PLY file of the C-alpha trace (Angstrom):
ply
format ascii 1.0
element vertex 333
property float x
property float y
property float z
element edge 332
property int vertex1
property int vertex2
end_header
-0.03 -0.01 -0.02
2.84 2.34 0.93
4.63 1.54 -2.29
1.46 2.27 -4.31
1.05 5.62 -2.57
4.63 6.48 -3.45
4.15 5.55 -7.09
0.99 7.73 -7.17
2.94 10.63 -5.76
5.79 10.25 -8.24
3.28 9.90 -11.17
1.41 13.04 -9.99
4.65 15.05 -9.61
5.74 13.89 -13.00
2.49 15.12 -14.52
2.98 18.49 -12.78
6.48 18.71 -14.21
5.26 17.95 -17.73
2.49 20.48 -17.33
4.97 23.03 -16.21
7.32 22.46 -19.11
4.43 22.44 -21.61
2.95 25.68 -20.39
4.74 28.66 -21.92
2.61 31.72 -21.10
5.56 34.07 -20.94
6.00 34.32 -24.76
3.20 36.87 -25.47
4.34 39.31 -22.75
7.89 39.40 -24.12
6.64 39.91 -27.62
4.50 42.78 -26.36
7.53 44.15 -24.52
9.66 44.12 -27.60
6.96 45.86 -29.57
6.57 48.45 -26.88
10.26 49.14 -26.82
10.23 49.59 -30.60
7.22 51.94 -30.35
9.02 53.93 -27.60
12.11 54.20 -29.71
10.15 55.38 -32.75
8.25 58.08 -30.73
11.43 59.42 -29.27
13.32 59.27 -32.56
10.54 61.38 -34.18
10.81 63.89 -31.27
14.61 64.03 -31.56
15.24 62.13 -28.36
16.79 58.82 -27.43
14.66 56.23 -25.65
17.34 53.58 -25.20
19.87 55.89 -23.57
21.97 54.45 -20.75
20.30 56.73 -18.27
16.81 55.70 -19.29
17.69 51.99 -19.28
19.16 52.15 -15.81
16.16 54.15 -14.62
13.74 51.48 -15.89
15.70 48.82 -14.02
15.87 50.78 -10.82
12.12 51.65 -10.86
11.10 48.11 -11.58
13.22 46.40 -8.96
11.02 46.77 -5.88
7.80 45.95 -7.77
9.60 43.03 -9.41
10.57 41.53 -6.01
7.05 41.86 -4.65
5.51 40.47 -7.89
7.80 37.42 -7.76
6.41 36.63 -4.33
2.89 37.31 -5.46
3.38 34.78 -8.27
3.87 32.04 -5.78
0.63 32.63 -3.91
-1.32 33.16 -7.07
0.04 29.85 -8.51
-1.05 28.18 -5.31
-4.55 29.50 -5.84
-4.33 32.25 -3.21
-3.61 35.99 -3.13
-1.92 38.55 -0.93
-3.25 42.09 -0.50
-1.13 42.79 2.64
2.15 43.40 0.73
1.74 47.21 0.57
1.46 47.77 4.30
4.10 45.09 5.04
6.53 46.96 2.86
5.93 50.10 4.84
6.25 48.19 8.15
9.51 46.53 7.18
11.05 49.75 5.89
10.32 51.27 9.33
11.56 48.27 11.23
14.82 48.28 9.25
15.41 52.05 9.56
14.69 52.20 13.34
16.89 49.19 14.17
19.78 50.45 11.91
19.51 53.87 13.55
22.18 55.12 11.17
24.83 52.54 12.32
26.55 50.02 10.07
26.85 47.63 13.07
23.08 47.33 13.29
22.48 46.37 9.64
22.60 42.57 10.16
20.16 42.75 13.13
17.84 44.90 11.12
17.86 42.58 8.10
17.24 39.57 10.40
14.39 41.41 12.11
12.79 42.36 8.79
12.89 38.81 7.55
11.46 37.48 10.78
8.58 40.03 10.87
7.84 39.31 7.15
7.84 35.55 7.75
5.43 35.97 10.69
3.03 38.02 8.64
3.16 35.44 5.90
2.55 32.64 8.39
-0.51 34.54 9.77
-1.85 35.01 6.29
-1.32 31.37 5.50
-2.90 30.00 8.73
-5.88 32.23 8.39
-6.50 31.08 4.89
-5.90 27.38 5.56
-7.02 26.76 9.20
-9.82 29.32 9.48
-10.98 28.68 5.92
-11.16 32.48 5.24
-10.94 33.48 1.51
-7.43 34.86 0.73
-8.82 38.18 -0.46
-10.53 38.80 2.91
-7.82 37.23 5.02
-4.95 39.27 3.60
-7.04 42.39 3.48
-7.78 41.90 7.11
-4.07 41.53 7.96
-3.32 44.64 5.79
-5.83 46.71 7.80
-4.30 45.53 11.06
-0.87 46.57 9.88
-2.23 49.91 8.63
-3.83 50.52 12.01
-0.51 49.91 13.79
1.28 52.25 11.30
-1.25 54.96 11.68
-1.20 54.75 15.45
2.59 54.82 15.82
3.92 56.94 12.84
3.12 60.40 11.45
5.95 60.45 8.95
9.36 58.97 8.15
11.31 57.43 10.98
14.61 55.88 11.69
17.84 56.25 9.68
19.64 54.06 7.20
23.44 54.25 7.12
25.16 55.47 3.98
26.70 52.14 3.39
23.31 50.38 3.14
22.11 53.05 0.74
24.43 51.63 -1.87
21.88 48.84 -2.31
19.38 51.41 -3.74
21.67 53.65 -5.79
24.89 51.92 -6.88
25.40 50.00 -10.10
27.83 47.64 -11.64
28.28 48.90 -15.23
24.79 49.39 -16.64
23.25 47.12 -14.05
21.91 48.64 -10.81
22.53 46.66 -7.67
18.83 46.75 -6.99
18.15 45.06 -10.33
20.72 42.37 -9.49
18.91 41.79 -6.15
15.63 41.41 -8.11
17.33 38.96 -10.51
18.55 36.90 -7.62
15.19 36.73 -5.99
13.50 35.84 -9.32
16.09 33.14 -10.07
15.68 31.59 -6.61
11.91 31.41 -6.91
12.18 30.13 -10.52
14.47 27.31 -9.21
12.06 26.57 -6.38
9.15 26.29 -8.86
10.89 24.31 -11.56
13.43 22.13 -9.71
11.89 21.24 -6.41
9.03 19.08 -5.19
7.60 22.04 -3.41
7.34 23.84 -6.73
5.54 21.00 -8.37
3.15 20.87 -5.45
2.43 24.60 -5.67
1.26 24.03 -9.26
-0.68 21.02 -8.24
-2.46 22.78 -5.38
-3.31 25.80 -7.69
-4.47 23.53 -10.49
-6.74 21.37 -8.45
-6.54 21.24 -4.64
-8.68 18.13 -4.25
-6.58 16.08 -6.83
-3.44 17.32 -5.09
-4.81 16.29 -1.71
-5.80 12.81 -3.04
-2.29 12.48 -4.50
-0.78 12.89 -1.01
0.14 16.52 -1.17
-0.21 18.39 2.14
-2.07 21.22 0.57
-2.38 23.42 3.66
1.40 23.36 4.19
2.01 24.34 0.55
-0.31 27.40 0.81
1.29 28.44 4.06
4.81 28.19 2.70
3.79 30.17 -0.43
2.43 33.01 1.79
5.60 32.96 3.94
7.84 33.31 0.86
5.62 36.01 -0.62
5.83 38.08 2.61
9.59 37.59 2.77
9.83 39.00 -0.73
7.82 42.09 0.46
10.20 42.45 3.31
13.16 42.43 0.97
11.36 45.11 -1.14
10.96 47.13 2.13
14.73 46.90 2.74
15.33 48.12 -0.77
13.00 51.11 -0.51
14.45 51.98 2.96
17.93 52.05 1.35
16.64 54.52 -1.30
14.78 56.80 1.13
17.48 56.72 3.84
14.70 56.14 6.34
11.52 54.16 6.91
8.19 55.60 5.70
4.64 54.51 6.70
3.29 55.28 3.20
6.09 53.95 1.02
4.18 50.80 0.23
0.81 52.41 -0.50
2.36 55.20 -2.56
3.80 52.50 -4.85
0.48 50.62 -5.02
2.41 47.41 -4.79
-0.64 45.17 -4.10
-2.56 45.86 -7.30
0.60 46.64 -9.33
2.12 43.30 -8.43
-1.10 41.36 -9.24
-1.29 43.18 -12.60
2.31 42.26 -13.43
1.66 38.61 -12.56
-1.52 38.50 -14.72
0.27 40.28 -17.64
2.91 37.63 -17.42
0.32 34.95 -18.14
-0.25 33.47 -14.66
-3.85 32.43 -14.17
-5.58 34.08 -11.24
-7.24 30.74 -10.54
-3.81 29.26 -10.02
-1.87 26.31 -11.38
-0.59 27.99 -14.57
2.17 30.49 -15.27
5.55 31.24 -13.77
8.26 33.71 -12.70
9.56 34.30 -16.27
6.18 35.73 -17.31
6.05 37.87 -14.18
9.49 39.44 -14.94
8.18 40.27 -18.43
4.97 41.78 -16.93
6.99 44.05 -14.57
9.28 45.17 -17.37
6.29 45.88 -19.57
4.74 48.10 -16.85
8.12 49.81 -16.28
8.69 50.58 -19.95
5.12 51.89 -20.33
5.60 54.12 -17.37
8.93 55.40 -18.75
7.29 56.26 -22.08
4.39 58.07 -20.28
6.80 60.03 -18.03
9.09 61.14 -20.72
6.21 62.16 -22.99
4.57 63.92 -19.96
1.26 61.99 -20.36
-1.25 62.90 -17.64
-2.16 60.38 -14.93
-5.66 59.79 -16.20
-4.44 58.73 -19.62
-1.77 56.52 -17.92
-4.34 54.59 -15.95
-6.71 54.20 -18.93
-3.92 52.79 -21.20
-2.64 50.43 -18.36
-6.19 49.27 -17.81
-6.69 48.59 -21.55
-3.38 46.69 -21.71
-4.35 44.57 -18.70
-7.84 43.70 -20.05
-6.36 42.93 -23.53
-3.77 40.61 -22.00
-6.41 38.73 -20.08
-8.54 38.38 -23.16
-5.61 37.05 -25.25
-4.63 34.51 -22.59
-8.25 33.30 -22.14
-8.63 32.86 -25.86
-5.34 30.96 -26.10
-6.41 28.58 -23.32
-9.74 27.91 -24.87
-8.06 26.93 -28.13
-5.25 24.91 -26.52
0 1
1 2
2 3
3 4
4 5
5 6
6 7
7 8
8 9
9 10
10 11
11 12
12 13
13 14
14 15
15 16
16 17
17 18
18 19
19 20
20 21
21 22
22 23
23 24
24 25
25 26
26 27
27 28
28 29
29 30
30 31
31 32
32 33
33 34
34 35
35 36
36 37
37 38
38 39
39 40
40 41
41 42
42 43
43 44
44 45
45 46
46 47
47 48
48 49
49 50
50 51
51 52
52 53
53 54
54 55
55 56
56 57
57 58
58 59
59 60
60 61
61 62
62 63
63 64
64 65
65 66
66 67
67 68
68 69
69 70
70 71
71 72
72 73
73 74
74 75
75 76
76 77
77 78
78 79
79 80
80 81
81 82
82 83
83 84
84 85
85 86
86 87
87 88
88 89
89 90
90 91
91 92
92 93
93 94
94 95
95 96
96 97
97 98
98 99
99 100
100 101
101 102
102 103
103 104
104 105
105 106
106 107
107 108
108 109
109 110
110 111
111 112
112 113
113 114
114 115
115 116
116 117
117 118
118 119
119 120
120 121
121 122
122 123
123 124
124 125
125 126
126 127
127 128
128 129
129 130
130 131
131 132
132 133
133 134
134 135
135 136
136 137
137 138
138 139
139 140
140 141
141 142
142 143
143 144
144 145
145 146
146 147
147 148
148 149
149 150
150 151
151 152
152 153
153 154
154 155
155 156
156 157
157 158
158 159
159 160
160 161
161 162
162 163
163 164
164 165
165 166
166 167
167 168
168 169
169 170
170 171
171 172
172 173
173 174
174 175
175 176
176 177
177 178
178 179
179 180
180 181
181 182
182 183
183 184
184 185
185 186
186 187
187 188
188 189
189 190
190 191
191 192
192 193
193 194
194 195
195 196
196 197
197 198
198 199
199 200
200 201
201 202
202 203
203 204
204 205
205 206
206 207
207 208
208 209
209 210
210 211
211 212
212 213
213 214
214 215
215 216
216 217
217 218
218 219
219 220
220 221
221 222
222 223
223 224
224 225
225 226
226 227
227 228
228 229
229 230
230 231
231 232
232 233
233 234
234 235
235 236
236 237
237 238
238 239
239 240
240 241
241 242
242 243
243 244
244 245
245 246
246 247
247 248
248 249
249 250
250 251
251 252
252 253
253 254
254 255
255 256
256 257
257 258
258 259
259 260
260 261
261 262
262 263
263 264
264 265
265 266
266 267
267 268
268 269
269 270
270 271
271 272
272 273
273 274
274 275
275 276
276 277
277 278
278 279
279 280
280 281
281 282
282 283
283 284
284 285
285 286
286 287
287 288
288 289
289 290
290 291
291 292
292 293
293 294
294 295
295 296
296 297
297 298
298 299
299 300
300 301
301 302
302 303
303 304
304 305
305 306
306 307
307 308
308 309
309 310
310 311
311 312
312 313
313 314
314 315
315 316
316 317
317 318
318 319
319 320
320 321
321 322
322 323
323 324
324 325
325 326
326 327
327 328
328 329
329 330
330 331
331 332
């Protein structure tokens, strides 16, 4: 009996792996990204400018790094059939935790980083347990946690607090050649999560739980544990983004997460990258493309001085069009 169960698990994981390798939702977003870059280059060439200048390319990478890190974590929970709306306030909280513990001293940096990761993991654990043990829908559960964090921030802080030492600020502003250090941090996080999804049993089980939680449970997957781990990793990614933003600001800020709109922006990037909101399909490669697409679009808008209303309209049209294209492709596949 035990041997049969093991064979069923191996067979199930093999099918998840074949499904993962066969699903290639990232291609359309990269095609759209290339077309958008060409369009931007043409618009600027006609206006006598240069869209692909080193300064602009570096700026796009720096602006997309924090959102990219959050979106990579969001990819995990969405693939598992869940969602996380607490990321914005967690980013603000962790930026403040980091800056207050650092207090302008290099000696306090390791303790601050460890505290941020611990706080992030605890918030993710709370999200995961509320979703799995209390059977609260992820939308409501993570929104509730977000409101709790917001209440704590509103009660304790009126503005920026703490101080980040100059050495830690190199994370936000330095670059190696044309590559900002923040972009390299994003790349490292994205590569780690990609390896987790494509090369580990946990990754296969995340796809399984998101694809069909009952089938996964019958195959021997501990579905609740998978969802909890996905939420913990997502929150840790938000904590890393909080550290990055604190390094840029030189302090913590209670509104740094909400000002960036990282909850809806990260979900939009994940969806643009081809990950299904229902879970079970997609991946990190598509999310990276979605983040870059949004960053390039913002760069074009900013340099052409497009008003905020037009920006939101175009971004909304792009998101709806992407969803329609993916839905049509899935119906015909």
